[in-house]
C-alpha positions in Angstrom: 54.0 99.7 133.4 53.4 103.4 133.9 50.9 105.0 136.1 47.4 105.8 134.8 47.3 109.5 134.1 46.0 111.9 131.4 49.1 113.2 129.3 49.3 116.9 128.7 50.5 116.2 125.0 48.5 114.1 122.4 45.0 114.8 123.7 42.1 115.1 121.6 39.3 115.8 124.1 40.2 115.0 127.6 43.3 112.7 127.3 41.6 109.6 128.6 42.2 107.4 125.6 45.8 108.8 125.3 46.4 107.9 128.9 44.9 104.4 128.7 47.0 103.8 125.5 50.2 104.9 127.3 49.4 102.7 130.3 48.7 99.6 128.3 51.5 100.0 125.7 49.4 100.7 122.6 48.6 103.6 120.3 46.0 106.2 121.2 44.4 105.6 117.7 43.7 102.1 118.7 42.1 103.0 122.0 40.0 105.7 120.4 38.8 103.3 117.7 37.7 100.7 120.4 36.0 103.5 122.4 33.9 104.7 119.2 33.0 101.3 118.2 31.9 100.3 121.9 29.8 103.5 121.8 27.6 101.8 119.3 26.8 99.0 121.7 24.4 99.7 124.7 26.1 100.5 127.9 27.5 103.3 130.1 30.7 103.9 127.9 30.3 107.6 127.7 29.5 107.9 131.4 32.9 105.9 132.2 34.7 108.2 129.9 33.5 111.3 131.7 34.2 109.7 135.2 37.9 108.8 134.0 38.2 112.4 132.8 37.3 113.8 136.2 39.1 111.2 138.3 42.4 110.6 136.4 45.1 113.1 137.4 47.1 115.1 134.7 50.5 113.8 134.0 53.2 115.7 135.9 55.5 117.9 133.9 59.2 117.3 134.5 60.6 120.0 136.6 63.6 121.6 135.0 
């Protein structure tokens, strides 16, 4: 498994869903759909997204 980080490519807003998808081996579209559906339920989903956006580091670029 790869480290949990926000990728620089493939972001839509903050890269949190893309980073989670990359970490767990699925597509970003699936993670985004799960997030949107979960926002219809009561809970702190949006606050967790914001916290991950702040806490997750950006993916390192390869140094050429």
